[in-house]
Legacy VTK file of the C-alpha trace (Angstrom):
# vtk DataFile Version 3.0
C-alpha trace
ASCII
DATASET POLYDATA
POINTS 343 float
-26.192 32.126 2.941
-24.105 29.932 5.232
-22.761 26.709 3.775
-23.375 23.555 5.796
-19.979 21.874 6.198
-21.091 19.265 8.737
-19.509 15.785 8.523
-22.840 14.323 7.384
-23.035 16.664 4.384
-19.365 16.143 3.512
-19.815 12.383 3.729
-22.951 12.493 1.606
-21.331 14.580 -1.115
-18.202 12.424 -1.181
-20.226 9.234 -1.357
-22.423 10.644 -4.120
-19.389 11.631 -6.181
-17.690 8.276 -5.631
-20.854 6.359 -6.526
-21.356 8.389 -9.711
-17.729 7.937 -10.769
-17.674 4.183 -10.277
-21.107 3.723 -11.849
-19.763 5.455 -14.950
-16.608 3.352 -14.870
-18.621 0.146 -14.728
-20.897 1.200 -17.579
-17.873 1.811 -19.774
-16.599 -1.705 -19.152
-19.890 -3.590 -19.217
-19.367 -6.329 -21.786
-22.381 -8.483 -21.043
-20.530 -11.508 -19.656
-22.338 -14.851 -19.793
-24.620 -15.333 -16.817
-23.592 -17.666 -14.025
-26.152 -20.361 -13.232
-26.995 -22.590 -10.293
-27.108 -25.739 -12.418
-23.956 -25.131 -14.475
-22.419 -28.518 -13.539
-25.691 -30.464 -13.349
-24.723 -32.727 -16.268
-20.934 -32.453 -16.406
-20.114 -32.818 -12.685
-23.306 -33.387 -10.681
-21.452 -34.161 -7.424
-19.329 -31.010 -7.381
-21.039 -29.489 -4.331
-20.804 -32.708 -2.345
-17.099 -33.124 -3.138
-16.239 -29.578 -2.084
-18.376 -29.858 1.057
-16.681 -33.103 2.130
-13.201 -31.635 1.703
-14.154 -28.457 3.560
-15.653 -30.458 6.416
-12.342 -32.284 6.823
-10.362 -29.046 6.586
-12.419 -27.129 9.149
-12.572 -30.113 11.498
-8.779 -30.361 11.429
-8.352 -26.606 11.982
-11.291 -24.173 12.386
-9.080 -21.359 11.054
-9.373 -22.960 7.605
-12.866 -21.463 7.385
-11.457 -17.937 7.534
-8.670 -18.869 5.108
-11.212 -20.007 2.509
-13.342 -16.870 2.812
-10.311 -14.606 2.622
-8.927 -16.370 -0.469
-12.229 -15.871 -2.276
-12.406 -12.190 -1.309
-8.816 -11.483 -2.352
-9.384 -13.313 -5.622
-12.504 -11.395 -6.593
-11.049 -7.950 -5.853
-8.288 -8.490 -8.427
-9.420 -9.075 -12.039
-12.738 -10.439 -10.790
-13.413 -13.953 -9.472
-11.086 -15.841 -11.793
-8.801 -17.970 -9.616
-5.831 -15.686 -10.258
-4.971 -15.626 -6.543
-4.030 -19.311 -6.723
-1.387 -18.929 -9.449
2.233 -19.453 -8.390
5.036 -17.290 -9.742
6.788 -18.685 -12.808
9.457 -17.423 -15.183
6.762 -15.903 -17.391
4.122 -14.947 -14.820
4.185 -12.898 -11.634
1.369 -14.034 -9.390
-0.514 -12.209 -6.651
0.560 -14.282 -3.661
3.580 -12.127 -2.809
1.775 -8.779 -3.041
1.977 -6.806 0.201
-1.730 -7.356 0.902
-1.417 -11.130 0.451
2.009 -12.420 1.367
1.417 -12.771 5.116
-2.376 -12.749 5.264
-3.377 -15.585 2.942
-3.220 -19.296 3.660
-5.257 -22.283 2.533
-3.627 -22.913 -0.837
-3.042 -26.593 -0.069
-6.659 -26.904 1.009
-7.690 -25.718 -2.461
-5.201 -28.148 -4.011
-6.897 -31.033 -2.203
-10.337 -29.956 -3.373
-9.102 -29.618 -6.950
-7.452 -33.049 -6.873
-10.673 -34.641 -5.630
-12.682 -32.968 -8.386
-10.163 -33.954 -11.038
-10.698 -37.558 -9.950
-14.479 -37.124 -10.016
-14.823 -35.148 -13.258
-11.462 -34.201 -14.826
-11.111 -30.865 -16.586
-14.604 -29.653 -15.709
-14.687 -27.509 -12.544
-12.741 -24.236 -12.536
-10.557 -23.165 -9.637
-12.526 -19.913 -9.515
-15.725 -21.854 -8.860
-13.967 -23.984 -6.251
-12.997 -20.850 -4.328
-16.582 -19.598 -4.438
-18.160 -22.846 -3.249
-15.493 -23.384 -0.583
-16.075 -19.909 0.877
-19.819 -20.584 1.189
-19.265 -23.991 2.814
-16.626 -22.558 5.152
-19.120 -20.031 6.525
-21.806 -22.677 7.028
-19.417 -25.025 8.827
-18.663 -22.455 11.533
-22.270 -21.460 12.122
-22.928 -18.925 9.373
-25.720 -18.635 6.795
-26.355 -20.624 3.624
-26.706 -19.117 0.174
-27.004 -20.471 -3.355
-23.772 -20.199 -5.353
-24.071 -19.345 -9.071
-21.378 -21.169 -11.065
-19.720 -21.142 -14.466
-16.561 -19.050 -13.989
-13.438 -19.677 -16.010
-9.882 -19.508 -14.717
-7.745 -16.611 -15.818
-4.449 -17.249 -17.556
-3.075 -14.035 -16.052
-2.629 -12.479 -12.611
-1.928 -8.942 -11.434
0.571 -8.268 -8.665
-0.003 -4.537 -9.163
-3.798 -4.695 -8.802
-3.449 -6.881 -5.710
-1.512 -4.064 -4.077
-3.924 -1.384 -5.320
-7.407 -2.891 -5.050
-7.402 -4.646 -1.696
-8.107 -2.657 1.494
-5.320 -2.590 4.060
-5.522 -2.885 7.840
-4.831 0.798 8.523
-6.798 2.329 5.658
-9.289 5.178 6.123
-13.029 4.740 5.706
-13.505 6.731 2.495
-10.635 4.921 0.798
-12.113 1.548 1.746
-15.556 2.609 0.516
-14.060 3.687 -2.813
-12.428 0.287 -3.283
-15.735 -1.495 -2.703
-17.642 0.878 -4.979
-15.058 0.230 -7.683
-16.034 -3.443 -7.538
-19.741 -2.607 -7.773
-20.312 -3.234 -4.067
-22.271 -0.765 -1.941
-21.538 0.638 1.514
-24.026 -1.892 2.883
-22.134 -4.701 1.142
-18.881 -3.393 2.597
-20.129 -3.408 6.190
-21.765 -6.821 5.855
-18.715 -8.406 4.197
-16.464 -6.885 6.860
-18.464 -9.042 9.263
-16.445 -12.003 7.971
-13.837 -10.773 10.450
-15.939 -12.456 13.099
-13.727 -15.442 12.240
-10.021 -15.445 11.545
-6.859 -13.972 12.976
-4.873 -10.754 12.601
-1.082 -10.418 12.680
0.636 -8.044 15.095
2.001 -6.060 12.161
-1.545 -5.249 11.101
-2.947 -4.218 14.498
0.092 -2.652 16.170
-0.799 0.850 14.968
-4.316 0.439 16.318
-3.465 -0.777 19.830
-0.802 1.884 20.360
-2.943 4.518 18.662
-6.609 5.287 19.291
-7.758 1.995 20.851
-8.142 3.503 24.312
-9.892 6.558 22.873
-12.585 4.447 21.180
-13.070 1.911 23.985
-14.439 2.498 27.496
-11.509 3.489 29.687
-13.589 2.749 32.815
-14.458 -0.774 31.725
-12.096 -3.290 33.366
-12.754 -5.798 30.572
-11.583 -3.316 27.943
-8.503 -2.574 30.047
-7.700 -6.279 30.290
-8.228 -6.691 26.564
-5.840 -3.928 25.500
-3.295 -5.259 27.988
-3.598 -8.695 26.403
-3.225 -7.304 22.878
-0.119 -5.364 23.870
1.408 -8.455 25.435
0.915 -10.254 22.117
2.195 -7.295 20.119
4.858 -5.103 21.783
5.397 -1.596 20.361
8.634 -2.488 18.578
10.372 -5.573 17.280
10.032 -7.483 14.031
10.058 -10.837 15.798
6.594 -10.134 17.190
5.067 -9.075 13.873
3.942 -12.627 13.098
2.131 -13.027 16.452
-1.615 -13.354 15.991
-4.884 -12.706 17.777
-8.526 -13.301 16.918
-10.274 -10.391 15.236
-13.292 -11.360 17.339
-12.136 -11.868 20.931
-15.445 -13.361 22.061
-16.208 -16.160 19.579
-13.231 -16.240 17.145
-14.169 -19.624 15.676
-17.917 -19.027 15.309
-19.567 -17.036 12.540
-21.911 -14.697 14.409
-22.537 -10.974 14.920
-20.222 -10.432 17.908
-17.748 -8.618 15.613
-20.225 -5.731 15.336
-20.768 -5.711 19.083
-16.997 -5.363 19.504
-16.964 -2.353 17.198
-19.690 -0.702 19.272
-17.493 -1.181 22.357
-14.617 0.411 20.473
-12.631 -2.824 20.588
-12.079 -3.518 16.888
-8.619 -4.991 16.408
-7.876 -3.381 13.050
-8.072 0.338 12.330
-10.008 -0.413 9.151
-12.628 -2.282 11.194
-13.091 0.291 13.934
-13.403 3.023 11.277
-16.801 1.541 10.379
-18.151 2.698 13.723
-15.851 5.437 14.984
-15.036 7.493 11.890
-16.543 10.987 11.852
-17.587 10.278 8.265
-19.190 6.962 9.143
-22.824 7.904 9.695
-24.155 5.225 7.350
-21.629 2.581 8.363
-22.204 3.285 12.066
-25.936 2.771 11.655
-25.337 -0.548 9.896
-22.934 -1.712 12.609
-25.607 -0.961 15.231
-28.223 -2.805 13.180
-26.166 -5.958 12.735
-24.998 -5.896 16.372
-28.560 -6.340 17.613
-30.065 -8.287 14.689
-28.028 -11.357 13.693
-30.661 -12.461 11.176
-30.378 -9.138 9.323
-26.606 -9.552 9.243
-26.843 -13.137 7.972
-29.289 -12.177 5.226
-27.223 -9.226 4.034
-23.973 -11.170 4.244
-25.477 -13.895 2.053
-26.702 -11.371 -0.508
-23.390 -9.519 -0.501
-21.375 -12.730 -0.926
-23.394 -13.528 -4.040
-22.636 -10.039 -5.383
-18.954 -10.512 -4.545
-18.883 -13.849 -6.345
-20.529 -12.297 -9.405
-17.664 -9.871 -10.014
-16.525 -11.198 -13.355
-13.362 -11.147 -15.407
-14.443 -10.414 -18.970
-11.195 -11.758 -20.402
-11.558 -15.098 -18.639
-14.861 -15.784 -20.387
-13.142 -15.253 -23.741
-9.674 -16.692 -23.209
-9.936 -18.414 -19.831
-9.674 -22.097 -19.120
-10.341 -24.763 -16.531
-6.964 -25.351 -14.934
-5.855 -28.895 -14.262
-3.697 -27.577 -11.423
-4.874 -24.387 -9.710
-1.283 -23.197 -9.246
-0.375 -23.128 -12.958
-2.028 -22.326 -16.267
-2.478 -25.289 -18.573
0.392 -26.121 -20.914
LINES 1 344
343 0 1 2 3 4 5 6 7 8 9 10 11 12 13 14 15 16 17 18 19 20 21 22 23 24 25 26 27 28 29 30 31 32 33 34 35 36 37 38 39 40 41 42 43 44 45 46 47 48 49 50 51 52 53 54 55 56 57 58 59 60 61 62 63 64 65 66 67 68 69 70 71 72 73 74 75 76 77 78 79 80 81 82 83 84 85 86 87 88 89 90 91 92 93 94 95 96 97 98 99 100 101 102 103 104 105 106 107 108 109 110 111 112 113 114 115 116 117 118 119 120 121 122 123 124 125 126 127 128 129 130 131 132 133 134 135 136 137 138 139 140 141 142 143 144 145 146 147 148 149 150 151 152 153 154 155 156 157 158 159 160 161 162 163 164 165 166 167 168 169 170 171 172 173 174 175 176 177 178 179 180 181 182 183 184 185 186 187 188 189 190 191 192 193 194 195 196 197 198 199 200 201 202 203 204 205 206 207 208 209 210 211 212 213 214 215 216 217 218 219 220 221 222 223 224 225 226 227 228 229 230 231 232 233 234 235 236 237 238 239 240 241 242 243 244 245 246 247 248 249 250 251 252 253 254 255 256 257 258 259 260 261 262 263 264 265 266 267 268 269 270 271 272 273 274 275 276 277 278 279 280 281 282 283 284 285 286 287 288 289 290 291 292 293 294 295 296 297 298 299 300 301 302 303 304 305 306 307 308 309 310 311 312 313 314 315 316 317 318 319 320 321 322 323 324 325 326 327 328 329 330 331 332 333 334 335 336 337 338 339 340 341 342
């Protein structure tokens, strides 16, 4: 009997094996963490949401890119030790933080924005609101302020007294990573393929550095896009003018990951992928990878149905925010300064 070795079967088997492995891993480490609740600060800091919203409004008004910075900080925090504020810790003599990890050092900004929110909350209700919760609320408000959906944010996280430089390098997807590797990293966090595609839609806002898209624009960009489309030709020409093939000086040059509406949270990112114009390799893989049957179908769905994208993004952001750090519930704290553990 002939064995079917089609990409769809290979993909299905690989995904099944990955799902089974990470489901087992999660069951081994399920410690029954305390549930997060919507009214966690109802008595201790009833104005927490209003304070964060006001600060985020000021931040996004001053620079719309701050919306993407807030979302990215939350994502990078939750993928390392769970959503515990560890991404905000500075290096000290006794602690190596995550900020200088290869996946973070040039891609994360917005730390001072979080400092301002924390300072305002310390004035309103000192020692009550964790930095981990601030990151979660700020990410939600950031999305709303640039046109994205609303979702309820469960609260009650504690701040970790540790960080992991090593896990930051291991757990976070990189710009040139393959589809199956990215899927495995999401599954490891308890997030599905659907969650992965929806959360990738956050790239509808924000910028990418030349270093992270150089391989893409001098690699298979022309193969995935329409060579007969003059707009695509103009776009790749523009990207190459921003990011020449060699030279470290250009590595810090940036471009919007969504070239249509880079400061608006919408579904145009998925439309770009369908045109083969994703800026990052890891983005275009969602649509163009031979193993991406499921991801390709989701990209098509969200490209034509913005409401479906908004609903799934909201649901997936809640799941992301619910990735917990078991240790932080036992030995965590509410930091007075998000950059340092309490004395």
